[in-house]
C-alpha positions in Angstrom: 5.7 22.8 18.9 8.8 24.7 17.7 10.4 21.5 16.5 7.3 20.7 14.5 7.4 24.2 12.9 11.1 23.7 11.9 10.3 20.3 10.5 7.4 21.7 8.4 9.5 24.6 7.2 12.2 22.2 6.0 9.8 20.6 3.5 9.6 22.0 0.0 6.6 21.8 -2.4 4.2 21.6 0.6 1.0 21.9 -1.4 2.1 19.1 -3.8 3.3 16.9 -0.9 0.1 17.3 1.1 -2.0 16.6 -2.0 0.0 13.4 -2.7 -0.4 12.2 0.8 -4.2 12.5 0.7 -4.5 11.1 -2.9 -2.3 8.1 -2.0 -5.0 7.1 0.6 -7.8 6.8 -2.1 -6.9 3.2 -3.2 -6.9 1.9 0.4 -10.0 4.0 1.1 -11.9 2.0 -1.6 -11.8 -1.2 0.4 -11.9 -0.1 4.0 -14.9 2.1 3.4 -16.9 -0.9 2.5 -16.0 -3.4 5.2 -18.3 -1.9 7.9 -21.3 -2.2 5.7 -20.8 -5.7 4.2 -23.4 -7.3 6.5 -26.0 -4.6 5.6 -25.4 -5.1 1.9 -25.8 -8.9 2.2 -29.1 -8.3 4.0 -30.3 -6.0 1.3 -29.4 -8.5 -1.5 -30.6 -11.5 0.5 -32.9 -12.6 -2.4 -29.9 -12.7 -4.8 -28.3 -16.1 -5.2 -25.0 -16.4 -3.4 -25.2 -12.9 -2.1 -23.1 -13.9 0.9 -20.2 -14.6 -1.5 -20.8 -12.0 -4.2 -21.0 -9.0 -1.9 -17.5 -9.6 -0.3 -16.1 -10.3 -3.7 -17.6 -6.9 -4.9 -15.8 -5.2 -2.0 -12.4 -6.6 -2.9 -12.9 -6.4 -6.7 -10.9 -3.1 -7.1 -7.8 -4.8 -5.6 -7.8 -7.5 -8.3 -8.2 -4.8 -11.0 -5.2 -3.0 -9.6 -3.1 -6.1 -9.6 -3.9 -6.8 -13.3 -3.9 -3.2 -14.6 -1.2 -1.3 -12.7 1.7 -2.2 -15.1 -0.4 -0.9 -18.0 -1.2 2.2 -16.1 2.6 2.7 -15.6 3.1 2.3 -19.4 0.6 5.1 -20.1 2.1 7.3 -17.5 5.6 7.1 -19.1 4.2 7.6 -22.5 1.5 10.3 -22.0 2.6 12.1 -18.8 1.8 12.1 -15.1 -0.6 15.1 -14.5 -3.3 14.5 -17.2 -3.8 10.8 -16.2 -3.8 11.6 -12.5 -6.5 14.2 -13.0 -8.6 11.8 -15.1 -8.2 8.9 -12.7 -9.1 10.9 -9.7 -12.2 12.6 -11.3 -13.6 9.3 -12.5 -12.8 7.7 -9.2 -15.3 10.0 -7.6 -17.9 9.4 -10.3 -17.5 5.6 -10.5 -17.1 5.2 -6.8 -20.4 7.0 -6.0 -22.3 5.3 -8.9 -23.5 2.3 -6.7 -25.6 4.7 -4.6 -27.9 5.0 -7.6 -27.8 1.3 -8.6 -29.8 -1.7 -7.5 -28.3 -4.5 -9.6 -25.5 -6.4 -7.8 -23.8 -7.3 -11.1 -23.8 -3.7 -12.3 -22.4 -2.6 -8.9 -19.7 -5.3 -9.3 -18.8 -3.9 -12.7 -18.6 -0.4 -11.3 -16.1 -1.6 -8.6 -13.9 -3.0 -11.3 -13.9 0.3 -13.1 -13.0 1.9 -9.7 -10.0 -0.4 -9.6 -8.9 0.9 -13.0 -8.9 4.4 -11.5 -7.1 3.3 -8.4 -4.3 1.5 -10.4 -3.6 4.9 -12.1 -3.8 7.0 -8.9 -1.5 4.8 -6.8 1.0 4.3 -9.7 1.2 8.0 -10.5 1.3 9.2 -6.9 4.3 7.0 -6.1 5.9 8.1 -9.4 5.5 11.8 -8.7 6.9 11.5 -5.2 10.1 10.3 -6.8 9.9 13.0 -9.6 9.4 15.9 -7.3 11.9 15.3 -4.5 15.5 14.1 -4.1 16.3 11.2 -1.7 16.2 13.0 1.7 12.9 14.8 1.2 11.4 11.9 -0.6 11.9 9.7 2.4 10.4 12.4 4.7 7.2 12.6 2.5 7.0 8.8 2.4 7.2 8.8 6.2 4.4 11.3 6.4 2.3 9.3 4.0 2.8 6.2 6.2 1.7 8.1 9.3 -1.4 9.9 7.8 -3.0 6.9 6.2 -3.8 5.0 9.5 -5.2 8.2 11.0 -7.5 8.7 8.0 -8.6 5.1 8.3 -10.2 5.8 11.7 -12.0 8.9 10.3 -13.3 6.9 7.4 -14.8 4.2 9.7 -16.7 6.9 11.6 -17.9 8.6 8.4 -19.0 5.4 6.8 -20.9 4.3 10.0 -22.7 7.7 10.0 -24.0 7.5 6.4 -24.6 3.8 6.4 -27.0 4.3 9.4 -29.1 6.5 7.1 -29.2 4.1 4.1 -27.8 0.7 3.2 -25.8 2.1 0.2 -25.1 5.5 1.8 -21.5 4.5 2.3 -20.9 5.0 -1.5 -21.4 8.7 -1.1 -18.1 9.0 0.8 -16.3 8.5 -2.6 -17.3 12.1 -3.4 -14.2 13.0 -1.3 -12.2 12.4 -4.5 -13.7 15.6 -6.1 -12.1 18.1 -3.7 -8.9 16.1 -4.0 -9.2 16.5 -7.8 -9.6 20.3 -7.3 -6.4 20.3 -5.2 -4.5 18.3 -7.9 -5.7 20.7 -10.6 -4.4 23.7 -8.6 -1.1 22.3 -7.3 0.1 19.3 -9.3 2.4 20.1 -12.2 4.0 17.9 -14.9 7.6 17.2 -13.9 10.3 18.0 -16.4 12.4 15.1 -17.6 16.1 15.6 -16.7 18.2 16.8 -19.6 20.6 14.3 -21.1 24.3 14.7 -20.2 25.2 15.3 -23.9 23.1 16.1 -26.9 23.7 14.2 -30.1 25.2 16.0 -33.1 22.5 17.1 -35.6 22.2 14.7 -38.5 23.7 11.7 -36.6 21.8 8.5 -35.8 22.2 7.5 -32.1 21.7 3.8 -31.4 19.6 2.9 -28.4 21.6 2.8 -25.2 21.2 0.7 -22.1 19.4 3.6 -20.4 16.8 3.6 -23.1 15.7 0.1 -22.4 13.3 -0.8 -19.7 15.3 -2.7 -16.9 13.2 -5.9 -17.1 15.5 -7.8 -14.7 15.2 -5.1 -12.1 11.4 -5.0 -12.6 11.3 -8.7 -11.8 13.4 -8.2 -8.7 11.2 -5.3 -7.5 8.1 -7.3 -8.2 9.3 -10.4 -6.5 10.4 -8.8 -3.3 7.3 -6.7 -3.2 5.1 -9.7 -3.6 6.9 -11.6 -0.9 6.7 -8.7 1.5 3.0 -8.1 0.7 2.2 -11.7 1.5 3.8 -11.2 5.0 2.1 -7.8 5.3 -1.4 -9.2 5.0 -0.9 -12.3 7.2 -2.3 -10.6 10.3 -4.7 -8.3 8.6 -6.6 -11.2 7.0 -6.0 -14.0 9.6 -5.5 -12.1 12.9 -9.0 -12.8 14.3 -8.5 -16.5 13.7 -5.2 -16.4 15.7 -7.0 -14.6 18.5 -9.8 -17.2 18.5 -7.2 -20.0 18.9 -6.1 -18.0 22.0 -9.7 -18.2 23.3 -10.6 -14.5 22.5 -13.6 -14.9 20.2 -15.8 -11.9 21.0 -15.3 -9.2 18.3 -15.4 -6.4 20.8 -12.7 -8.1 23.0 -10.5 -8.6 19.9 -10.9 -4.9 19.0 -10.0 -3.8 22.6 -7.0 -6.1 22.6 -5.6 -4.8 19.3 -6.5 -1.1 19.8 -3.3 0.1 21.3 -0.9 -2.2 19.3 -2.5 -1.0 16.1 -1.2 2.5 16.7 2.4 1.2 16.4 2.0 1.3 12.7 2.6 5.0 13.1 5.8 4.2 15.0 6.9 2.1 12.0 6.8 5.1 9.7 9.0 7.0 12.1 11.4 4.0 12.3 11.6 4.0 8.5 12.7 7.6 8.5 15.4 6.9 11.1 16.7 3.8 9.3 16.4 5.4 5.8 19.8 7.0 6.3 21.2 3.5 5.7 21.1 1.4 2.6 17.9 0.0 1.0 19.0 -3.5 2.0 19.3 -2.4 5.6 15.9 -0.9 5.6 14.3 -4.0 4.0 16.1 -6.3 6.4 14.9 -4.2 9.4 11.2 -4.4 8.5 11.5 -8.1 7.7 13.2 -8.6 11.1 10.2 -6.9 12.8 7.8 -9.0 10.7 9.6 -12.1 11.7 9.7 -11.4 15.4 6.1 -10.2 15.5 4.6 -13.0 13.4 6.6 -15.7 15.2 5.7 -14.1 18.6 2.0 -14.3 17.6 2.4 -17.9 16.7 4.1 -18.7 20.0 1.8 -16.6 22.3 -0.1 -18.2 25.1 -1.7 -15.2 26.7 -3.3 -11.9 25.6 -0.3 -9.9 26.9 2.1 -12.0 24.9 0.0 -11.6 21.8 -0.2 -7.8 22.3 3.6 -7.5 22.7 4.1 -9.5 19.5 1.5 -7.5 17.7 3.3 -4.2 18.7 6.4 -5.5 16.9 4.5 -6.8 13.9 2.6 -3.5 13.5 5.8 -1.5 13.7 7.2 -3.6 10.9 4.0 -3.1 8.9 4.3 0.7 9.3 7.8 0.6 8.0 7.3 -1.9 5.2 5.3 0.2 2.6 7.5 3.3 2.6 10.7 1.2 2.7 9.6 -0.8 -0.3 8.4 2.3 -2.3 11.6 4.1 -1.6 13.6 1.1 -2.8 11.6 0.7 -5.9 11.7 4.4 -6.8 15.5 4.3 -6.6 15.7 1.5 -9.2 14.0 3.3 -12.1 15.0 6.4 -14.0 12.5 9.1 -14.9 12.0 7.5 -18.3 10.9 4.2 -16.8 9.6 5.2 -13.4 5.9 4.9 -14.3 6.2 1.3 -15.5 8.5 0.5 -12.5 6.0 1.8 -10.0 3.2 0.1 -11.9 5.0 -3.2 -11.3 5.4 -2.4 -7.6 1.7 -1.5 -7.3 0.6 -4.6 -9.1 2.7 -7.0 -7.0 1.7 -5.4 -3.7 -2.0 -5.9 -4.4 -1.4 -9.3 -5.9 0.1 -10.2 -2.4 -3.3 -9.1 -0.9 -5.0 -11.9 -3.0 -2.3 -14.5 -2.6 -1.6 -14.2 1.2 -4.9 -15.7 2.5 -4.6 -18.6 0.2 -1.0 -19.4 1.1 -1.5 -18.9 4.9 -4.7 -21.0 4.8 -2.8 -23.9 3.1 0.0 -23.7 5.7 -2.5 -23.5 8.6 -4.2 -26.6 7.3 -0.9 -28.5 6.9 0.3 -27.5 10.4 -3.0 -27.8 12.1 -3.5 -24.3 13.4 -3.4 -20.7 12.4 -0.8 -19.9 15.1 1.4 -22.5 13.5 1.0 -20.7 10.2 2.0 -17.4 11.9 5.1 -19.1 13.3 6.1 -20.5 9.9 5.6 -17.0 8.3 7.7 -15.5 11.0 10.6 -18.0 10.5 10.5 -17.3 6.7 10.6 -13.5 7.4 13.6 -13.9 9.8 15.5 -16.0 7.2 14.8 -13.2 4.6 15.9 -10.6 7.1 19.2 -12.4 7.7 19.8 -12.5 3.9 19.0 -8.8 3.6 21.3 -8.0 6.5 24.1 -10.0 4.8 23.6 -8.0 1.6 23.6 -4.7 3.6 26.9 -5.6 5.3 28.5 -6.7 2.0 27.4 -3.4 0.4 28.9 -1.5 3.3 32.1 -3.4 3.0 32.3 -2.6 -0.7 31.8 1.1 -0.1 34.3 1.2 2.8 37.7 2.8 2.1 40.5 0.3 1.6 
């Protein structure tokens, strides 16, 4: 307990950090809050043509909006400031998210979910931008670790809350979006607009200063951040989307049996956040190589598993990598953009991570069809992740060699 008190006391800007942690969960909240009630919604709209397709599409619609709009959100953030846009996005998140409780038209509900995605694009982009604005490297990594640990714990509470309100009414789950309003109040009280760092030297009055390299948005770096984030996101969602199919190929088909088998391994996503904080003392390349190594071993292990125990061991490794992946990628992306360009840079990161959510099931499905099984697709994904981990490890060693004294 004393160690926990010392750790808490070492953090600065605690109200801002705690608010950022909770706010960062809102975009994920928008999807997981709906999955437990998909069947009930399909039943309610059973007379609507293709309801079995349209309802799941409605659930995931915010993710597609985030993938398309996050870069534009980042542009507005850099131009108009962090705090005003964050307050607006969070307030309207609560309003638009709750709106389907009062709606009966599936098309209108779908439109409201797209608007929710607009709000989410702004929230996630600004939260990740502010974490970099408020803290220097060491504390930034600590808050990212805490963000990675708190999210999975919130997820369990959300499932319980959604189940309680859904038992009362088919669309009662939309009321849980009202949680954004107290978060908005906390933002209004604690979040402040960060001040842009002063330039090293001010220009002489009356002189015309040509644009410097620092004034230009680093487009090449944005492509690098986006590409690696997309690649990692595809790997991140392999098990989330297709895990039940891999279990079925193992002979475990009952949903309750699958839930029991994955219950304990799923908690290792928390361990991954702690591993990130430990490894974060090394270079970004070393951090990325580490979670790719864990992904590779875990996914390949799932693909090669022949028993429930083997599958669980592999899943423990994979979940540890998943817990480390998001904070490591965010920390890396934050370090690549200056204050002037950070909103756009984090908008690119957000867009590519959610694009991976859409691309992953398509790619994995095609590989599974070609190889003849989902476990084969897991093995292939693991091999690709291991190859990428080796490349990242080589870059980390080369970087260390360059920095080493002669």
